[in-house]
N, C-alpha and C positions, 0 to 999 in steps of 0.2 A: 363326665361333663357334657360331652356331645350328645349322649343319649337323652339327658335331661333337657338340653337345649332343643333337640329335635321335637320333643313332645310339646314344649311351650310354643315353639315356632309354628308347629302344625295347628295347634289350638288357636293361636292368635292371628294366623295368616300373615306371618312376617314375610316381607318381600325383599328386604335388603339387610345384609349384615355389615358390621363395621369391625375391622381389625385394627387395633390401636398400637401396633408395633411390636418389636421383638418377635417377629413372625417366624423366623428360622433360628431357634435358640440352640446353641449359645453364641456361635461365631458368625452367623449369617451364611448364605450360600457361597459356594466356591465358583459357581458359574450359573448361567440361566437355565442349565439343564441338570443341575445338581439333584440327585435322587432325594435329597431331604425335602424338596418341595412336595414330593409324593408322600414320604413317610411322616412328615411333620405338619402338613396342611391338608392335602387332598384326601388321604385315607382317614385320618382322625375325624374329619368333618364330613364324612360320607352321609348323605341325606340332608345336609344343610346346603341345598343346591341353589340358593339365591346368589345374586352378585354380592361380593364382599368388597367394600371400600377399604383399601389397605393404605397404611402409612408406615414410614420407616421408623424403627426403634434403634436404640444405641447398640443392641446386639446384632442388628442387621448390618451395621456399619463398623464392626470390630476392626481394629488395627492389630498391632502385636499383642495387645491386651484384650482378652474377650470382654465384650460389652463396653469398651471404652468410647465407641462412637468416633474413634480417631481416624477412620478411613471412610469418609462419606461416599467416595466414588463407588464403593462396593454396593451401594444401594441401586446402582444402575442395573444390576443383575435382576433385581426384583421387578423393576420397570419392564425389562425385556421379557421376563417370564410371563407377564400379564398377556402378552401376545399369543401365548399358547394355552392359556387356561381359560375355561369358560366361566370360572367363578372369581378368580383373582383380578380385581379391577385396580390398576395403578397406571394410568396412561402417561404419567410423568411423576417426577419426584414430589411436586405439589400441584394441586388441581382442584377444580370444583365439580360437583355433581348435583344437579337440580332434579327434583321429583315433584310431580310427574315430568318426565323428560319431554322436551319439545314445547312445553307450554309457555305462554308469554308471562304468566304470573304463577310460578310454581308454589306449591304449598311449603316445601322445605328445600333449602340448599345447604350442602356440605362444602366446607372449605378445608381441604386436606393439606396439612403443613409437613415440612421436613424440619424438625426442631434440632437435629443432631449437631449441625455446625455451631450452634450457640449453647449447647448443653453437654458437650463431650467431657469425659473425665481426664482428658489429656489435651494439650495444646494442638490445634490444627497445624499441620506442616505444609499443606498445599495452600498457597495464597488464594486460590479460587474460593476456598471454603473458610477463609478467615472470618471471624465474627463480623467484621466490617468490610469484607471482600465483595467481589462482584456477585457471587451467588446469593448471599443474604440480602444485599441491596436490591437485587432483582426480585427476590421472593417477597420482601417487604412491600415494594412498590406494587407488585401483583396483588397481594392480599388487600392492601388499602384500596386499590381500584376495584377489585372484585366485590368487596363488601359494599362499596359505595354504589356500584352498578346493580346490585342484586335487587330483584323485585319479589323475592320470596317472602312469604309471611313469617316463616321461622328460619333463622340462620344459625348454623351449628359449625363451629370450628373444631376440627379433630387434629390432634397432634400428640405424639407419644409422651412428651414431658409435660407435666401439669403446671399450671400457673400457681394455684393454691393446692395444698396437700397436707393432711394431718398424719400421713403415714411416715414410715421410716426415712424415705428419701427427702422429705421436706419439700418446701415450696421454691419456685424459681427465685433466684437471687441468693438463696442460702441452701442449695442442694447439699444433702449429706453433711450439713454443718459447716461447709466452707464459706468463708466471709470475704475472701480475696480471690482475684484472678478473673480473667475475662470468660473462661470456659466452665471450669468445674462447678462453680456456684450458680451458673445460669443467669447472670445478671442481665445479659443482653436479650435473653428470651423473656425475662420479666419486663424489660422495656418494650419489646415487641407486643406482648399481650396488653400492657397498660396503655401504650400509645396508639395501637391500631385496632385491638379487638374489643376490649371491655366497653360496654355501653353501645355496642353495635351488633354483637352476636347474642343470641339467647342462651346458648350453651357453649362451654369448652369441654370437649370429651378427651380424656387422656388415660394412658395406662401407666407404665413405668413402676408405680408402686403396686404391690400385689395385694390390693385391698379394694373395698367397695365403699365409695363415699359420694353422697349427694349433699354437697355443701350449699349453704344458703347464699342467695344473692345479697350483696351488701352495698353500702355507699361506696366502698373501695372499688367494687367491681361494676359499679354503675348499672346494676340490675342483671348483669350476666352471671349465670350459675356455672360453677365448676363441678364437673362430675369426674371422679376417678374410678375406673373399672378395669382392674388388672388382675383379677383373681380367678380366671378360668383355668389356669394351668399351675398356679402356685399361690399359696395363701400367705397372709402376713404374720407378724410376730405376736399378734394378740393384743396389742395396746396402741393407744393414740400417742403420737409424738408432737402433735400440734393442737392449736386451740381455735382454729377457724370454725365459726358456727356451722353446724350441720343439721340438715333435716333428718338424716339417718346415715349411719356409718357402721362398718363391720370390718374388724381387723384380724379375724380368725378363720372365717369360712371361705370355701370356694364359692363362686357365683358369677352371675352375669346380669345384664339389665336389658329391658325391652323399651324402646322409645316408640310412642304412638302419637301421630299428629293428624290434625284435620285443620280446616280453615278456622275452626272455632277454638281448638284447644291443643295443648301439648301435655302428654302424660309420660312419666317415667316409672316403670315397674322394676323394682330391684328384687332379684331372686337369690337365695342361697341354695346350695346344692349339697345333699348328703351323697357323697361320692360312692360309698359301698352299695347303696340301694338305687343309685342313678335317679334320684328324686329331687325335683326342684320345689322350693317352697317360696311363695310370694311373701317377702318380708316387709316391703314398704312401697307405697305409691305416692308420688309427688305430681301435682296437677296445676297447670296454669292456663289462663285464657288471655293473658296480656303479653304480646311480644315486646321485646326490648326495642326501643327506638333511640337513636342518638339525639341528644338535646339539640334544639334549634341553634344554628350558628356554630356547632361544634366543628373543630378542625382536626383532622387526623393526618397521619402520614409521617 
C-alpha cells in the first residue's frame, strides 16, 4: 500500500497526508515513546515524508476492550508524540490546519475532530468525557466558532467516525445496528454533524469502516459530501450494508484517495490497490467547482 501511495504522491505532487484514526492498531500506544509509533507509522510510511494531519480513532483510545474508545485520555499520548515527529501533526486532540499556511484567505482549511467520546462502544466513565461533559461541550463550541470564522474557499471536517456510511459499521445514530444508548449508536455524534457541520463544510472525511466510499451530497447533508476512506490497511466484507446514494463505492479492495484543490475546483481521485503488485489504479474521479455555503440566516451551534 505504501509503495503504491508513494508512486501516486510523487506523480501528483502531494504535499499533505491525512490519517483518519486507528493510527496505532489495535490498542493504541502505551506511552508517547512506544516503539509502535516507529513500527506502525514511521517505518511503513517511509518515503511519504509530507506532514500528516492525524485524528484519534477508537483503537487509539482503547480501554479494557480493544477498540472500545472507552479511555479517551490515552489519545494524549499521540498528541505528545507529535512533538518528536516531523511528520505526525496533532497539535491537540482537535485542531484546524489551513493551507497555504499564514494566508489571509486560505484555499482549504481542515477541521480535525475527536469523535471518540460520542461514539465509543462502552459508556464513558470519566465525567470529563461524557457525551454532554465539559470536553465535548468545549469541542462543539470550538468547531462552531472555527467554521464560522474560516475564510477558506474549501472546508473539510476530518473525524474517525463517519456521519453517513454504507459499510458494515453503519451511520452515526445507528452504528453497528444499535438503536439505543448515548454512546454505542453514536446518536450525539449524529447531532454534532447535523447541527454544526452539514451545510457549512464541503467534505466530511472519515475512516472507521474499512471501505472506500464517495457518497453524494443530498438535501439531508445540505450539500456536504461524506467520504469514507479506511481501506489502506484492511478491506471490507465485499458488500454494501446501507443505501445512501454514492458517486462510487468499493467494499472489497484496499485503496486510498487523493484530494486536489485550487481556487477554482476540488477533485477527489479514488484509487484501488493490487497489493501483491504494489500497483494503484485510478478507479473514480469526482469533481466540483462550487463550495458549500451555509444558507443566509442559518443559525448553528
